[in-house]
Residue frames relative to the residue before (quaternion, step in Angstrom):
aa qw qx qy qz dx dy dz
M 1.0000 0.0000 0.0000 0.0000 0.00 0.00 0.00
C 0.5632 -0.6287 0.4118 0.3436 3.52 -1.06 0.69
T 0.2498 -0.7839 0.5588 0.1046 3.52 -0.97 0.99
R 0.5101 -0.6450 0.4835 0.2999 3.50 -1.26 0.50
P 0.4670 -0.6523 0.4975 0.3300 3.65 -0.87 0.85
S 0.6167 -0.5982 0.3867 0.3351 3.53 -1.21 0.64
R 0.7809 0.1764 -0.0850 0.5931 3.56 1.20 -0.66
R 0.0759 -0.8186 0.5693 -0.0089 3.57 -0.78 1.01
P 0.3579 -0.7570 0.4986 0.2243 3.62 -0.43 1.18
R 0.6250 -0.5661 0.3850 0.3751 3.54 -1.11 0.63
S 0.7288 0.4373 -0.2582 0.4592 3.58 1.00 -0.77
C 0.3889 0.7424 -0.4699 0.2770 3.61 1.28 0.08
R 0.1177 -0.7280 0.6717 0.0709 3.45 -1.31 0.71
S 0.1263 -0.8020 0.5820 0.0465 3.56 -0.25 1.23
V 0.1360 -0.7926 0.5934 0.0338 3.60 -0.99 0.93
V 0.1033 -0.7171 0.6824 0.0971 3.54 -1.13 0.72
D 0.1941 -0.7893 0.5806 0.0465 3.53 -0.72 1.23
L 0.1560 -0.8289 0.5346 0.0534 3.55 -0.18 1.32
A 0.7929 0.1303 -0.1850 0.5658 3.57 -1.00 0.91
C 0.1156 0.8737 -0.4611 0.1032 3.53 1.07 0.91
G 0.2974 -0.7622 0.5247 0.2351 3.62 1.19 -0.40
T 0.7950 -0.2428 0.2082 0.5155 3.63 -0.79 -0.99
G 0.6435 -0.6077 0.2948 0.3602 3.58 1.23 0.38
F 0.2680 0.7910 -0.5196 0.1803 3.60 1.18 0.33
Y 0.7416 0.3920 -0.2325 0.4923 3.60 0.74 -1.05
S 0.5723 0.5804 -0.3970 0.4220 3.59 1.06 -0.61
R 0.6886 0.4752 -0.2686 0.4773 3.56 0.86 -0.96
L 0.6183 0.5422 -0.3445 0.4527 3.59 1.04 -0.74
F 0.6558 0.4994 -0.3231 0.4648 3.62 0.93 -0.87
K 0.6433 0.5061 -0.3382 0.4644 3.59 0.96 -0.75
R 0.6597 0.5019 -0.3076 0.4672 3.62 0.94 -0.81
R 0.6914 0.4643 -0.2861 0.4738 3.61 1.13 -0.61
G 0.7415 -0.4801 0.2282 0.4094 3.58 1.19 0.29
A 0.4183 0.6670 -0.5049 0.3537 3.65 1.18 0.07
T 0.3760 -0.7414 0.5147 0.2097 3.56 -0.89 0.93
E 0.7925 0.0820 -0.0778 0.5993 3.61 1.19 -0.32
V 0.0221 0.7945 -0.6044 0.0558 3.55 -0.80 1.00
C 0.0240 -0.7731 0.6338 -0.0078 3.55 -1.03 0.93
G 0.1930 -0.7858 0.5823 0.0788 3.49 -0.79 1.06
I 0.0933 -0.8014 0.5907 0.0138 3.59 -0.88 1.01
D 0.1243 0.7729 -0.6185 0.0681 3.60 -0.89 0.81
V 0.5256 -0.6497 0.4601 0.2999 3.53 -1.17 0.68
S 0.6517 0.4982 -0.3171 0.4759 3.61 1.24 -0.40
G 0.3630 -0.7251 0.5416 0.2217 3.57 -0.68 1.09
E 0.5942 0.5621 -0.3687 0.4415 3.66 1.12 -0.66
M 0.6707 0.4895 -0.3197 0.4565 3.58 0.87 -0.93
V 0.6620 0.5108 -0.3061 0.4551 3.62 0.95 -0.82
D 0.6005 0.5438 -0.3538 0.4675 3.56 1.07 -0.69
V 0.6481 0.4976 -0.3194 0.4799 3.64 0.95 -0.88
A 0.6334 0.5372 -0.3196 0.4561 3.62 0.90 -0.92
R 0.6739 0.4795 -0.3011 0.4747 3.61 0.95 -0.88
R 0.6417 0.5110 -0.3467 0.4549 3.59 0.95 -0.66
I 0.6221 0.5353 -0.3281 0.4678 3.56 1.02 -0.75
E 0.6408 0.5277 -0.2836 0.4801 3.53 1.02 -1.00
S 0.6717 0.4953 -0.3031 0.4601 3.60 0.91 -0.86
A 0.6828 0.4724 -0.3046 0.4667 3.59 0.97 -0.75
D 0.7931 0.1044 -0.0244 0.5997 3.65 1.12 -0.67
P 0.1380 -0.8649 0.4751 0.0851 3.58 0.51 1.19
L 0.0515 -0.7746 0.6301 0.0170 3.59 -0.97 0.95
G 0.5287 -0.6157 0.4281 0.3976 3.58 1.20 -0.40
V 0.4426 0.6691 -0.4808 0.3538 3.61 1.14 0.45
R 0.2567 -0.7541 0.5887 0.1376 3.57 -0.99 0.90
Y 0.1244 -0.7811 0.6080 0.0685 3.57 -1.13 0.62
A 0.0069 0.7807 -0.6247 0.0093 3.52 -1.25 0.62
V 0.4263 -0.6586 0.5483 0.2896 3.56 -1.22 0.45
G 0.2416 0.7735 -0.5602 0.1718 3.59 -0.83 0.92
D 0.3216 -0.7301 0.5747 0.1823 3.58 -1.16 0.65
V 0.3838 -0.7520 0.4980 0.1980 3.57 -0.48 1.30
A 0.5933 0.5829 -0.3761 0.4083 3.58 1.10 -0.38
T 0.6902 0.4065 -0.2729 0.5328 3.62 1.30 -0.20
T 0.5486 -0.6801 0.3893 0.2914 3.55 -1.01 0.85
D 0.7008 0.4466 -0.2833 0.4787 3.63 1.17 -0.35
A 0.3159 0.7984 -0.4809 0.1775 3.62 1.24 0.25
L 0.7865 0.3385 -0.1709 0.4874 3.60 1.06 -0.64
G 0.4567 -0.7554 0.3865 0.2674 3.46 1.36 0.26
G 0.7042 -0.4773 0.2651 0.4540 3.60 1.09 0.68
R 0.5362 0.6396 -0.4302 0.3440 3.64 1.14 -0.23
R 0.2065 -0.7925 0.5652 0.0992 3.62 -1.15 0.65
Y 0.1556 -0.8111 0.5627 0.0360 3.55 -0.99 0.77
D 0.6054 -0.5580 0.4230 0.3783 3.57 -1.23 0.36
I 0.8138 0.1179 0.0251 0.5685 3.50 0.92 -1.05
A 0.1103 -0.7558 0.6396 0.0864 3.62 -0.98 0.76
T 0.0551 -0.7929 0.6055 0.0406 3.62 -0.99 0.80
A 0.0042 0.7872 -0.6167 -0.0032 3.52 -1.23 0.48
V 0.1051 -0.7701 0.6267 0.0563 3.54 -0.86 0.94
N 0.8356 -0.0782 0.0004 0.5438 3.53 -0.60 1.21
L 0.3645 0.7031 -0.5273 0.3077 3.58 0.65 1.10
L 0.7373 0.4434 -0.2625 0.4369 3.61 0.54 -1.22
N 0.6425 0.5520 -0.3512 0.3989 3.61 1.01 -0.58
Y 0.5453 0.5744 -0.4146 0.4480 3.62 1.24 0.12
S 0.5274 0.6161 -0.4251 0.4019 3.64 1.20 -0.10
E 0.2863 -0.7705 0.5453 0.1645 3.55 -0.91 0.87
T 0.7774 0.2197 -0.1278 0.5753 3.61 1.22 -0.43
V 0.6313 -0.5075 0.4117 0.4177 3.58 -1.29 0.33
D 0.6312 0.5337 -0.3370 0.4508 3.61 0.98 -0.74
A 0.6551 0.5176 -0.3142 0.4519 3.55 0.90 -0.85
M 0.6743 0.4848 -0.2872 0.4772 3.55 0.96 -0.86
T 0.6010 0.5560 -0.3340 0.4670 3.55 1.13 -0.73
A 0.6422 0.5377 -0.3217 0.4416 3.56 0.99 -0.83
M 0.6393 0.5239 -0.3029 0.4744 3.52 1.08 -0.90
C 0.6800 0.4953 -0.2872 0.4580 3.60 0.92 -1.04
R 0.6198 0.5273 -0.3540 0.4610 3.63 1.06 -0.60
T 0.6182 0.5148 -0.3480 0.4813 3.63 1.03 -0.68
V 0.6596 0.4894 -0.3232 0.4701 3.60 0.90 -0.89
H 0.6360 0.5515 -0.3285 0.4284 3.60 0.90 -0.94
A 0.6638 0.4890 -0.2928 0.4842 3.59 0.98 -0.92
A 0.6984 0.4793 -0.2893 0.4459 3.67 1.08 -0.52
V 0.6618 0.4889 -0.3053 0.4795 3.59 1.28 -0.22
R 0.4513 -0.6697 0.5173 0.2832 3.59 -0.94 0.83
P 0.5802 -0.5385 0.4527 0.4104 3.66 -1.15 0.40
G 0.7403 0.3036 -0.2856 0.5274 3.46 -0.86 1.12
G 0.5949 0.5944 -0.3536 0.4097 3.58 1.23 -0.21
A 0.3689 -0.7436 0.5277 0.1800 3.54 -1.32 0.09
F 0.2293 -0.7256 0.6292 0.1580 3.57 -1.36 0.42
Y 0.0777 -0.7911 0.6067 0.0018 3.54 -0.87 1.04
A 0.0246 -0.8192 0.5692 -0.0661 3.59 -0.49 1.19
L 0.1728 -0.7693 0.6079 0.0934 3.54 -0.78 1.07
N 0.0093 0.8133 -0.5719 0.1065 3.54 -0.62 1.30
Q 0.5788 -0.5161 0.4720 0.4193 3.53 -1.31 0.27
S 0.5445 -0.6443 0.4314 0.3198 3.57 -0.91 0.85
P 0.4695 -0.6811 0.4804 0.2914 3.65 -0.76 0.92
D 0.7129 0.4362 -0.2512 0.4882 3.59 1.21 -0.54
Y 0.3445 0.7567 -0.5076 0.2261 3.60 1.17 0.18
D 0.3146 -0.7538 0.5611 0.1339 3.53 -0.92 1.13
F 0.2665 -0.8041 0.5069 0.1596 3.65 -0.31 1.15
G 0.6619 0.4457 -0.3169 0.5127 3.58 1.29 -0.10
G 0.5946 0.5884 -0.3664 0.4073 3.58 1.25 0.01
P 0.8013 -0.2669 0.1999 0.4967 3.58 -1.22 -0.33
S 0.3902 -0.7596 0.4906 0.1732 3.52 -0.85 1.00
P 0.4196 -0.6893 0.5219 0.2766 3.63 -1.17 0.55
R 0.2788 0.7905 -0.5006 0.2165 3.59 1.25 0.34
P 0.6317 0.5188 -0.3824 0.4307 3.75 0.87 -0.58
Y 0.7045 0.4522 -0.2513 0.4859 3.61 1.21 -0.50
G 0.6825 -0.5586 0.2596 0.3934 3.56 1.24 0.44
F 0.7799 0.2506 -0.1987 0.5380 3.63 1.10 0.24
H 0.2256 -0.7632 0.5960 0.1072 3.55 -1.33 0.30
C 0.1518 -0.7812 0.6016 0.0692 3.61 -0.99 0.84
E 0.0999 0.7953 -0.5931 0.0759 3.54 -0.97 0.86
L 0.5492 -0.5965 0.4628 0.3583 3.59 -1.11 0.67
E 0.4024 -0.7346 0.5039 0.2108 3.55 -0.94 0.94
G 0.5856 -0.6334 0.3352 0.3787 3.57 1.24 -0.45
S 0.7478 0.3073 -0.1914 0.5565 3.52 1.30 -0.24
R 0.2929 -0.7620 0.5527 0.1676 3.56 -1.28 0.24
V 0.1769 -0.7225 0.6518 0.1478 3.54 -1.32 0.39
E 0.7720 -0.3829 0.2144 0.4599 3.56 -1.26 0.09
V 0.7376 0.4510 -0.2478 0.4373 3.60 0.79 -0.89
G 0.7667 -0.3087 0.1958 0.5277 3.62 1.23 -0.30
P 0.7369 -0.4031 0.2771 0.4666 3.65 -1.19 -0.19
R 0.4407 -0.6391 0.5573 0.2945 3.53 -1.30 0.41
V 0.1419 -0.8100 0.5690 -0.0002 3.57 -1.02 0.91
R 0.2282 -0.7449 0.6121 0.1353 3.53 -1.01 0.88
V 0.1178 -0.7777 0.6173 0.0146 3.52 -0.90 1.08
T 0.1004 -0.7859 0.6090 0.0365 3.57 -0.83 0.99
A 0.1460 -0.7601 0.6289 0.0742 3.54 -0.84 1.00
F 0.3085 -0.7776 0.5251 0.1566 3.54 -0.73 1.12
L 0.0876 0.8216 -0.5488 0.1270 3.51 0.25 1.39
E 0.4176 -0.6534 0.5531 0.3045 3.52 -1.37 0.16
P 0.5507 -0.1454 -0.8219 -0.0081 1.61 -2.02 1.48
E 0.8020 0.1475 -0.0693 0.5747 3.62 1.17 -0.27
P 0.6386 -0.5544 0.3889 0.3656 3.58 -1.20 0.61
V 0.1914 -0.7379 0.6336 0.1323 3.55 -1.27 0.50
S 0.0502 -0.8121 0.5814 0.0003 3.51 -0.80 1.02
F 0.0036 0.7849 -0.6190 0.0254 3.58 -1.06 0.74
V 0.3050 -0.7384 0.5769 0.1700 3.57 -1.23 0.55
A 0.0357 0.7784 -0.6243 0.0558 3.55 -0.96 1.00
N 0.5313 -0.6155 0.4597 0.3571 3.61 -1.15 -0.43
L 0.3043 -0.7226 0.5865 0.2030 3.52 -1.33 0.25
P 0.1558 -0.8280 0.5333 0.0759 3.57 0.27 1.27
R 0.5023 -0.6169 0.5211 0.3093 3.51 -1.29 0.60
R 0.6453 -0.5351 0.3646 0.4053 3.62 -1.16 0.55
E 0.6700 0.5225 -0.3158 0.4223 3.56 0.96 -0.83
V 0.5629 0.5693 -0.3846 0.4596 3.59 1.25 -0.50
Y 0.6560 0.5137 -0.3076 0.4595 3.59 0.83 -0.93
A 0.6801 0.5169 -0.2747 0.4414 3.52 0.89 -0.99
E 0.6770 0.4929 -0.2948 0.4602 3.54 0.97 -0.87
A 0.6846 0.4888 -0.3085 0.4442 3.58 0.96 -0.92
L 0.6293 0.5108 -0.3343 0.4809 3.62 1.04 -0.79
S 0.6818 0.4947 -0.3106 0.4403 3.60 0.82 -0.89
R 0.6320 0.5385 -0.3224 0.4546 3.55 1.00 -0.79
A 0.6845 0.4926 -0.2553 0.4730 3.52 1.13 -0.82
G 0.6259 -0.5742 0.3346 0.4080 3.61 1.19 -0.12
F 0.5172 0.6372 -0.4321 0.3739 3.66 1.20 -0.03
T 0.1923 -0.7516 0.6227 0.1019 3.53 -1.31 0.55
D 0.7999 0.3307 -0.2219 0.4489 3.53 -1.40 -0.02
V 0.1656 0.8016 -0.5515 0.1607 3.59 0.91 0.87
A 0.1226 0.7952 -0.5793 0.1306 3.62 -0.73 1.00
W 0.3076 -0.7148 0.6038 0.1731 3.52 -1.31 0.62
S 0.0602 -0.7893 0.6104 0.0286 3.55 -1.08 0.83
P 0.4602 -0.6652 0.5144 0.2848 3.61 -1.00 0.82
L 0.3758 -0.7018 0.5560 0.2389 3.59 -1.19 0.55
A 0.2021 -0.8119 0.5412 0.0845 3.57 -0.17 1.24
V 0.4734 -0.6258 0.5247 0.3300 3.60 -1.14 0.54
S 0.4259 -0.7172 0.4924 0.2485 3.51 -0.82 0.98
A 0.6234 -0.5203 0.4063 0.4190 3.57 -1.22 0.31
E 0.6213 0.5379 -0.3447 0.4538 3.62 1.00 -0.68
G 0.6757 0.4905 -0.2773 0.4754 3.56 0.96 -0.94
R 0.6587 0.4915 -0.3303 0.4641 3.58 0.95 -0.73
A 0.6678 0.5058 -0.3025 0.4547 3.61 1.03 -0.80
A 0.6495 0.5691 -0.3096 0.3980 3.57 1.13 -0.63
F 0.7602 0.3215 -0.1569 0.5423 3.64 1.18 -0.41
P 0.6459 -0.5354 0.3755 0.3939 3.63 -1.19 0.39
N 0.6190 -0.5153 0.4177 0.4204 3.57 -1.17 0.31
G 0.7776 0.3237 -0.2624 0.4709 3.54 -0.98 0.93
F 0.4618 0.7075 -0.4376 0.3078 3.63 1.32 -0.33
W 0.7580 0.3962 -0.1955 0.4799 3.61 0.94 -0.93
D 0.3675 0.7671 -0.4803 0.2141 3.61 1.22 0.03
A 0.6617 0.5046 -0.3111 0.4591 3.61 0.93 -0.98
Y 0.6381 0.5472 -0.3227 0.4351 3.56 0.95 -0.86
E 0.7186 0.4600 -0.2454 0.4602 3.51 0.86 -1.04
A 0.6505 0.5234 -0.3022 0.4600 3.58 1.16 -0.64
N 0.7945 0.0588 -0.0121 0.6043 3.60 1.12 -0.63
P 0.1366 -0.8469 0.5073 0.0826 3.63 0.43 1.20
P 0.3241 -0.7926 0.4842 0.1797 3.58 -0.62 1.07
F 0.7778 0.2096 -0.1256 0.5790 3.63 1.20 -0.43
E 0.0807 -0.7405 0.6622 0.0815 3.46 -1.52 0.42
L 0.4041 -0.6926 0.5451 0.2447 3.53 -1.23 0.46
L 0.1688 -0.7749 0.6065 0.0568 3.54 -0.80 1.10
T 0.0483 -0.8101 0.5843 -0.0013 3.59 -0.78 1.00
A 0.0157 0.7739 -0.6328 0.0207 3.55 -1.19 0.60
R 0.2918 -0.7669 0.5521 0.1477 3.60 -1.18 0.56
R 0.2682 -0.7046 0.6245 0.2040 3.50 -1.26 0.48
T 0.2574 -0.7852 0.5417 0.1542 3.58 -0.60 1.07
């Protein structure tokens, strides 16, 4: 489990990256100036890969295996910021998402924040596709309590990777976060950066802006 450094500067921003996978975002946070980063994932195989990457190119990121659905996943440690990319949408019920949110709430210091990147609840499956950006989203054909099930395919090399998750309604996220004790729940669109716009031809981002596939969900711990 990730341990706290013996000395913590006042300006430190510690980050726990939940559902970190192979540590892509964990390493990005460290490069962007976070003084402490811990990545947590339920998959031991993913964490092993993240640790190998860290060993080959050390940044000081720690990794641990843990299930956010259980309250002891983080061992009582608290952070300034918690992040999660495609975590909450694996919940099939409001209660299951609430359990995850309670774990996150316990891991965030008072005054801290939770940032979760999720598929937009308003995504139009019949609208412009995110295929130009390397992935595809389609309805899987069944539903769970929180909403429809969705298959996402990422067109990676050497072969595509596909996974099935859920598309919770906005009110499901709001209820689960509120039950867990979070406040100031808000959604933010993900705008294309000036650098990203300049790197591609005119019109490249039109499909993305017409039918945004992702949104950022934020919440505060008071």
